[in-house]
C-alpha positions as CSV (number, residue, x, y, z in Angstrom):
1,M,9.3,-23.9,-54.7
2,K,8.5,-20.2,-54.0
3,T,8.2,-18.2,-57.2
4,Y,7.8,-14.5,-58.0
5,A,4.1,-13.5,-57.8
6,G,3.2,-17.2,-57.3
7,I,3.7,-17.9,-61.0
8,P,3.9,-21.5,-62.3
9,E,7.3,-23.1,-61.8
10,E,7.7,-23.5,-65.6
11,N,7.8,-19.7,-65.8
12,A,10.2,-19.3,-62.9
13,S,13.2,-21.4,-63.8
14,L,16.5,-19.7,-64.7
15,E,16.6,-21.3,-68.2
16,N,13.0,-20.3,-69.0
17,S,13.2,-16.8,-67.7
18,K,14.1,-13.6,-69.5
19,V,14.2,-11.7,-66.1
20,V,16.2,-12.4,-62.9
21,L,15.2,-10.8,-59.6
22,V,17.4,-10.6,-56.5
23,T,16.2,-9.2,-53.2
24,V,18.4,-7.3,-50.7
25,P,16.6,-6.9,-47.3
26,Y,19.2,-4.4,-46.0
27,D,18.5,-1.5,-43.7
28,G,21.8,-0.8,-42.1
29,T,22.3,3.0,-42.7
30,S,18.9,4.6,-42.8
31,T,18.6,7.5,-40.5
32,W,14.9,8.1,-39.9
33,G,12.2,5.6,-40.8
34,K,13.4,2.0,-40.3
35,G,11.9,-1.1,-41.8
36,A,13.3,-1.2,-45.4
37,D,14.7,-4.6,-44.6
38,K,11.1,-5.8,-44.7
39,G,10.5,-4.3,-48.2
40,P,11.3,-7.4,-50.3
41,E,9.0,-9.5,-48.2
42,L,6.2,-7.0,-48.5
43,F,6.8,-6.6,-52.2
44,L,6.7,-10.3,-52.9
45,D,3.6,-10.8,-50.8
46,A,1.8,-8.0,-52.7
47,S,3.0,-9.4,-56.0
48,E,1.2,-12.7,-55.1
49,N,-2.0,-10.9,-54.7
50,M,-1.8,-8.9,-58.0
51,E,-3.7,-9.7,-61.2
52,L,-1.1,-10.8,-63.8
53,Y,-2.8,-9.4,-66.9
54,D,-1.6,-5.8,-67.7
55,I,-4.5,-3.9,-69.2
56,E,-2.5,-1.1,-70.7
57,T,-0.1,-3.3,-72.7
58,Q,-2.6,-6.2,-73.1
59,S,0.1,-8.6,-72.0
60,E,1.0,-11.1,-69.3
61,P,4.7,-10.4,-68.6
62,Y,5.1,-13.3,-66.3
63,L,4.9,-15.7,-69.3
64,E,8.3,-14.5,-70.3
65,G,9.6,-15.8,-67.0
66,V,10.9,-14.3,-63.8
67,Y,13.6,-16.2,-61.9
68,L,13.9,-15.5,-58.2
69,A,17.7,-15.5,-57.9
70,G,17.8,-15.5,-54.1
71,E,18.3,-13.1,-51.2
72,I,21.5,-11.2,-50.4
73,S,21.6,-11.3,-46.6
74,E,25.1,-9.8,-45.9
75,N,24.7,-7.1,-43.4
76,S,27.9,-7.0,-41.3
77,T,28.9,-3.6,-42.7
78,P,27.7,-1.3,-45.4
79,E,30.8,-2.0,-47.4
80,A,30.4,-5.8,-47.1
81,M,26.8,-5.5,-48.3
82,T,27.9,-3.5,-51.3
83,E,30.5,-6.0,-52.2
84,A,28.1,-8.9,-51.9
85,V,25.5,-7.2,-54.2
86,Y,28.3,-6.4,-56.6
87,Q,29.5,-10.0,-56.8
88,K,25.9,-11.4,-57.1
89,T,25.1,-8.9,-59.9
90,K,28.2,-9.8,-61.8
91,E,27.3,-13.5,-61.5
92,L,23.7,-12.9,-62.8
93,L,24.9,-10.7,-65.6
94,N,26.7,-13.6,-67.0
95,N,23.3,-15.1,-67.9
96,H,23.4,-13.3,-71.3
97,G,20.2,-11.7,-72.5
98,K,18.4,-11.6,-69.2
99,L,17.2,-8.4,-67.6
100,F,18.7,-7.9,-64.2
101,T,16.3,-6.6,-61.5
102,L,16.8,-5.9,-57.8
103,F,14.4,-5.1,-55.0
104,G,15.7,-3.5,-51.8
105,G,16.3,-2.6,-49.0
106,E,17.5,0.9,-48.5
107,H,19.0,2.8,-51.5
108,S,22.6,1.9,-50.6
109,V,21.9,-1.6,-52.1
110,S,22.0,0.0,-55.6
111,I,25.7,1.0,-55.3
112,G,27.0,-2.5,-55.9
113,S,24.6,-3.4,-58.6
114,I,25.2,-0.2,-60.6
115,R,28.9,-0.8,-60.3
116,A,28.6,-4.3,-61.8
117,V,26.2,-3.2,-64.6
118,G,28.5,-0.3,-65.4
119,E,31.5,-2.6,-65.9
120,K,29.5,-4.8,-68.3
121,F,27.8,-2.1,-70.4
122,E,29.5,0.9,-71.9
123,N,27.9,4.4,-72.2
124,L,25.6,3.7,-69.3
125,T,22.9,6.2,-68.3
126,V,21.7,5.8,-64.7
127,L,18.1,7.2,-64.5
128,Q,17.3,7.9,-60.8
129,L,13.8,8.6,-59.7
130,D,14.1,9.9,-56.1
131,A,13.1,12.6,-53.7
132,H,16.8,13.0,-52.6
133,T,19.9,13.5,-54.6
134,D,22.0,10.9,-52.7
135,L,25.2,12.5,-53.9
136,R,27.3,12.7,-50.7
137,P,30.8,11.2,-51.1
138,E,30.4,9.6,-47.6
139,F,28.0,9.9,-44.7
140,H,28.4,8.8,-41.1
141,G,31.8,7.4,-42.0
142,S,30.8,5.2,-44.9
143,T,30.8,5.6,-48.7
144,S,28.1,2.9,-48.8
145,N,25.5,4.9,-46.9
146,H,22.1,5.4,-48.4
147,A,22.9,9.1,-48.7
148,C,25.7,8.1,-51.1
149,A,23.6,5.9,-53.3
150,V,24.5,7.5,-56.7
151,F,27.7,9.4,-55.9
152,E,29.8,6.8,-57.6
153,A,27.4,6.5,-60.5
154,N,27.6,10.2,-61.1
155,Q,31.4,10.0,-61.2
156,K,31.4,7.1,-63.8
157,H,28.2,7.4,-65.8
158,N,25.6,9.7,-67.2
159,L,23.4,10.3,-64.2
160,V,19.9,11.8,-64.8
161,Q,17.9,12.6,-61.6
162,V,14.1,13.0,-61.6
163,G,11.8,14.1,-58.8
164,I,14.4,15.7,-56.6
165,R,13.1,17.9,-53.8
166,S,15.4,17.4,-50.9
167,M,19.2,17.8,-50.6
168,D,22.1,19.1,-48.4
169,V,24.0,22.2,-49.5
170,E,27.1,20.1,-49.7
171,E,25.6,18.1,-52.6
172,T,25.1,21.1,-54.9
173,Q,28.7,20.9,-56.0
174,Y,28.1,17.3,-57.3
175,L,24.8,17.9,-59.2
176,P,25.0,16.6,-62.8
177,E,24.8,19.8,-64.8
178,G,21.6,20.0,-66.9
179,R,20.5,16.6,-65.8
180,V,18.5,17.2,-62.6
181,F,14.8,17.5,-62.9
182,F,13.6,19.1,-59.6
183,A,10.0,18.3,-58.5
184,H,9.0,22.0,-58.3
185,E,10.1,22.4,-61.9
186,I,8.3,19.3,-63.0
187,A,5.1,20.6,-61.5
188,N,5.2,23.6,-63.8
189,N,6.4,21.9,-67.0
190,E,4.0,19.9,-69.1
191,N,6.8,18.8,-71.3
192,W,9.0,17.4,-68.5
193,V,8.8,13.8,-69.7
194,N,10.2,14.6,-73.1
195,D,12.9,16.9,-71.5
196,V,14.0,13.9,-69.4
197,L,14.1,11.7,-72.5
198,E,16.5,14.0,-74.2
199,K,19.0,13.3,-71.5
200,V,18.6,9.5,-71.5
201,S,20.1,7.3,-74.2
202,G,21.9,4.0,-75.0
203,N,22.2,1.5,-72.2
204,V,20.1,2.4,-69.2
205,Y,20.0,1.4,-65.5
206,I,16.8,2.7,-63.8
207,T,17.0,3.1,-60.0
208,I,13.7,4.0,-58.3
209,D,13.5,5.1,-54.7
210,L,9.8,4.9,-53.9
211,D,10.0,8.2,-52.1
212,A,10.1,9.7,-55.6
213,F,6.3,9.3,-55.5
214,D,4.1,11.7,-53.6
215,P,3.4,10.4,-50.1
216,S,-0.3,10.4,-50.9
217,L,0.5,7.4,-53.3
218,C,3.4,5.8,-51.4
219,P,3.6,6.8,-47.7
220,S,5.5,3.7,-46.4
221,T,9.0,4.7,-47.3
222,G,11.9,5.9,-45.1
223,T,11.8,9.6,-45.7
224,P,8.6,10.6,-47.5
225,E,8.7,14.1,-49.0
226,P,5.7,16.2,-50.1
227,G,5.3,17.2,-53.7
228,G,6.4,14.0,-55.4
229,L,5.8,12.3,-58.7
230,Q,2.3,11.0,-59.8
231,W,1.5,7.6,-61.1
232,Y,0.5,8.0,-64.7
233,P,3.1,10.6,-65.7
234,T,5.8,8.4,-64.2
235,L,4.6,5.4,-66.1
236,E,4.6,7.5,-69.3
237,L,8.2,8.4,-68.7
238,L,9.2,4.8,-67.9
239,R,7.4,3.4,-71.0
240,K,9.1,5.9,-73.2
241,V,12.5,5.1,-71.8
242,F,12.0,1.4,-72.4
243,E,10.8,2.2,-76.0
244,K,13.8,4.5,-76.8
245,C,16.7,2.9,-74.9
246,N,18.2,-0.4,-74.1
247,V,17.2,-0.9,-70.4
248,V,19.7,-3.4,-69.1
249,A,18.8,-3.4,-65.4
250,F,16.5,-1.7,-62.9
251,D,15.9,-1.7,-59.1
252,I,13.2,-0.5,-56.8
253,V,14.1,0.4,-53.2
254,E,13.0,1.9,-49.9
255,L,9.7,0.2,-49.4
256,M,9.3,0.3,-45.6
257,D,7.2,-1.7,-43.2
258,S,4.6,0.2,-41.3
259,P,1.0,-0.2,-40.1
260,M,-0.1,1.2,-43.5
261,A,2.4,-0.6,-45.6
262,K,0.0,-2.5,-47.9
263,P,-0.9,0.4,-50.3
264,S,2.8,1.2,-50.8
265,A,3.7,-2.5,-51.2
266,F,1.0,-2.9,-53.9
267,L,2.2,0.2,-55.7
268,A,5.7,-1.3,-55.7
269,A,4.4,-4.6,-57.0
270,K,2.5,-2.9,-59.8
271,L,5.4,-0.7,-60.7
272,Y,7.8,-3.6,-61.0
273,Y,5.3,-5.6,-63.2
274,K,4.6,-2.5,-65.3
275,M,8.3,-2.2,-66.0
276,L,8.4,-5.9,-67.0
277,A,5.5,-5.2,-69.4
278,Y,7.3,-2.3,-71.1
279,Y,10.5,-4.3,-71.3
280,H,9.0,-7.2,-73.1
281,I,7.0,-5.0,-75.5
282,Y,10.2,-3.3,-76.7
283,N,12.5,-6.3,-76.4
284,N,10.4,-9.0,-78.0
285,N,13.0,-10.2,-80.5
């Protein structure tokens, strides 16, 4: 039995796990760097080579259980993939009290999961860490394109965007007013973490495109952009979000295969595990 991070089977069963993890190796609409379909495999391999004691929180999050809920392999069309993710997320959300997590794949995989989570949880905030706004209504003839990843979320929920440093002029009309934290502004604002926290409340879905990070930290992603987020300030934000809010789901996307993929894969593995640690600290009842 393959388990997340190679953890013991007793920590990997559905009944014994507080976290479910689904993978979506989809890369059907990316327009520059290809290879995000290999992201889940790279992430799982890196996770198996990661120390499972988290120094910062003095905890071992895997002891709370992580259930590998399978792979969504539908790739016939972007719309079919979105529907498959939506249905699988709805199914897993019926396991009450478990944190839903997803690892992509390109960012379009988040559309279906956000849709399902938004139907289950009222007053949802979607916290997006990303280099790109992803706010196009459609792109290349599809509303399920990676460039449209949070358009629907912005229409239905409280969208907060962090780390943005690339967008098309068309998208300016869709920006969530007062809830976009551009990277060039973050660089000159020592209080940016608290400013973001003021906009995030209640039930929260966190979606992290790895290109949110500076390419010096995470180069193996589809469209790396200079001037990105740094590791420790990002962890500070995430920890405070988990402390303040009810994080009901999160995803990490856009890890891309490349000759230098291992550092980025390990960053993704550590990031996922850190978020589990924060979740369990503030949801230990």
